[in-house]
C-alpha positions as CSV (number, residue, x, y, z in Angstrom):
1,X,75.3,123.5,92.8
2,X,75.6,120.1,91.2
3,X,74.8,116.6,92.7
4,X,75.3,113.2,91.6
5,X,72.0,113.1,89.7
6,X,73.1,115.7,87.3
7,X,76.1,113.5,86.3
8,X,73.5,110.6,85.9
9,X,71.3,112.7,83.6
10,X,74.3,114.0,81.5
11,X,75.3,110.4,81.1
12,X,71.8,109.3,80.1
13,X,71.5,112.3,77.7
14,X,74.8,111.4,76.1
15,X,73.6,107.8,75.5
16,X,69.8,108.6,75.0
17,X,69.6,112.1,73.9
18,X,66.2,111.2,72.3
19,X,64.4,110.8,75.6
20,X,62.9,113.5,78.0
21,X,64.8,113.1,81.1
22,X,62.9,115.5,83.4
23,X,61.4,112.6,85.6
24,X,64.9,111.5,86.4
25,X,65.8,114.9,87.8
26,X,62.9,114.7,90.1
27,X,62.5,111.1,90.9
28,X,66.3,110.0,91.1
29,X,66.6,112.7,93.8
30,X,63.4,111.7,95.6
31,X,64.7,108.1,95.7
32,X,68.1,109.0,97.0
33,X,66.5,111.2,99.7
34,X,64.1,108.4,100.6
35,X,67.2,106.2,101.1
36,X,69.0,108.6,103.3
37,X,65.7,109.1,105.1
38,X,65.3,105.3,105.6
39,X,68.8,105.0,107.1
40,X,68.2,108.0,109.5
41,X,64.9,106.4,110.5
42,X,66.6,103.0,111.2
43,X,69.2,104.6,113.3
44,X,66.8,106.8,115.2
45,X,64.5,103.9,116.0
46,X,67.4,101.4,116.5
47,X,68.9,103.7,119.1
48,X,65.5,103.2,121.2
49,X,65.3,99.5,120.5
50,X,62.5,99.5,118.0
51,X,62.2,98.7,114.3
52,X,60.5,100.8,111.7
53,X,57.5,98.4,111.5
54,X,57.1,98.6,115.2
55,X,57.2,102.3,115.1
56,X,54.6,102.4,112.4
57,X,52.2,100.5,114.6
58,X,53.1,102.3,118.0
59,X,53.0,105.7,116.2
60,X,49.3,104.9,114.9
61,X,48.4,104.1,118.4
62,X,50.0,107.1,120.0
63,X,48.6,109.6,117.4
64,X,45.0,108.1,118.2
65,X,45.3,110.0,121.6
66,X,44.5,108.9,125.1
67,X,43.8,106.0,125.8
68,X,46.1,105.2,122.7
69,X,44.1,102.4,121.4
70,X,42.6,101.3,118.0
71,X,40.8,98.2,116.4
72,X,42.9,95.9,114.4
73,X,40.9,97.2,111.3
74,X,41.8,100.8,112.0
75,X,45.5,99.9,112.4
76,X,45.4,98.1,109.1
77,X,44.2,101.2,107.5
78,X,46.8,103.5,109.2
79,X,49.8,101.2,108.3
80,X,48.6,99.8,105.1
81,X,49.4,96.2,105.7
82,X,47.5,93.0,105.5
83,X,45.4,91.5,108.1
84,X,47.8,88.5,108.7
85,X,50.9,91.0,108.9
86,X,49.1,93.1,111.5
87,X,48.3,90.0,113.6
88,X,51.8,88.9,113.5
89,X,52.9,92.5,114.4
90,X,50.5,92.9,117.2
91,X,51.6,89.4,118.8
92,X,55.3,90.6,118.7
93,X,54.7,93.9,120.1
94,X,52.5,92.3,122.6
95,X,55.3,89.8,123.6
96,X,57.6,92.6,124.1
97,X,55.1,94.5,126.3
98,X,54.6,97.4,124.1
99,X,50.9,96.9,123.4
100,X,48.1,94.9,125.0
101,X,44.9,93.4,123.5
102,X,41.5,94.1,125.4
103,X,38.1,93.0,124.7
104,X,36.2,95.6,122.4
105,X,33.3,96.8,124.6
106,X,31.3,97.4,121.5
107,X,31.8,93.8,119.8
108,X,32.0,90.8,122.0
109,X,34.1,89.0,119.5
110,X,36.5,92.0,118.9
111,X,39.7,93.2,120.3
112,X,41.1,96.7,120.9
113,X,44.9,97.2,120.6
114,X,46.2,99.5,123.4
115,X,49.5,101.0,123.7
116,X,51.2,100.2,127.1
117,X,53.3,102.7,129.3
118,X,56.4,101.1,127.8
119,X,55.2,101.4,124.4
120,X,54.2,105.1,124.7
121,X,57.8,105.9,126.0
122,X,59.5,103.8,123.2
123,X,57.5,105.7,120.4
124,X,57.9,109.1,122.1
125,X,61.6,108.7,122.3
126,X,61.8,107.4,118.9
127,X,59.8,110.0,117.2
128,X,61.8,112.8,119.1
129,X,65.1,111.0,117.7
130,X,63.5,110.9,114.3
131,X,62.6,114.6,114.3
132,X,66.3,115.4,115.3
133,X,67.5,113.4,112.3
134,X,65.1,114.8,109.9
135,X,66.0,118.3,111.1
136,X,69.5,117.6,110.3
137,X,68.8,116.5,106.8
138,X,66.9,119.8,106.3
139,X,69.3,122.1,108.0
140,X,70.8,123.5,105.0
141,X,67.5,124.4,103.2
142,X,66.1,127.9,104.4
143,X,62.7,127.6,106.0
144,X,60.7,129.4,103.1
145,X,62.2,126.6,100.8
146,X,61.2,123.8,103.3
147,X,57.6,125.3,103.1
148,X,57.6,125.4,99.4
149,X,59.2,121.9,99.0
150,X,56.5,120.4,101.3
151,X,53.9,122.1,99.3
152,X,55.2,120.9,96.0
153,X,55.6,117.3,97.4
154,X,52.0,117.5,98.7
155,X,50.8,118.3,95.2
156,X,52.7,115.5,93.5
157,X,51.7,113.0,96.1
158,X,47.9,113.9,95.9
159,X,48.1,113.6,92.0
160,X,50.1,110.4,92.2
161,X,47.7,108.7,94.7
162,X,44.7,109.6,92.5
163,X,46.1,107.2,89.8
């Protein structure tokens, strides 16, 4: 079975036969899969009226478990954005009624961000749609291959994250 990356590698090999193109075979495919996943995510979330950044915040709160709340600092760590970006995101989600701010009972100056019922419903529906889309992307890959691929990607990601 051949794909578009095989053609790309052949062209580079012809033009730059002096180079080891093994990284291209991996990362061009990862990049192309990432783009397809990005489009699937956008469609799945858009069908439920939320954007990818909104899903990231809502999903972090949902994964926290009942009562679905986190400090802004914890949300920063969960979503890997800056403090200013998170403040803006929480403001926008709050204006849409998807999250609420509450005083932090352990810190009089702090706040807790809590998922509303509407936010929980939105993230649950979007997550279900995302899983359906991702399952479709993987449907031609046998379960054992999916498991092996996940393991290989885990190893690669762990090693890359160390650097």
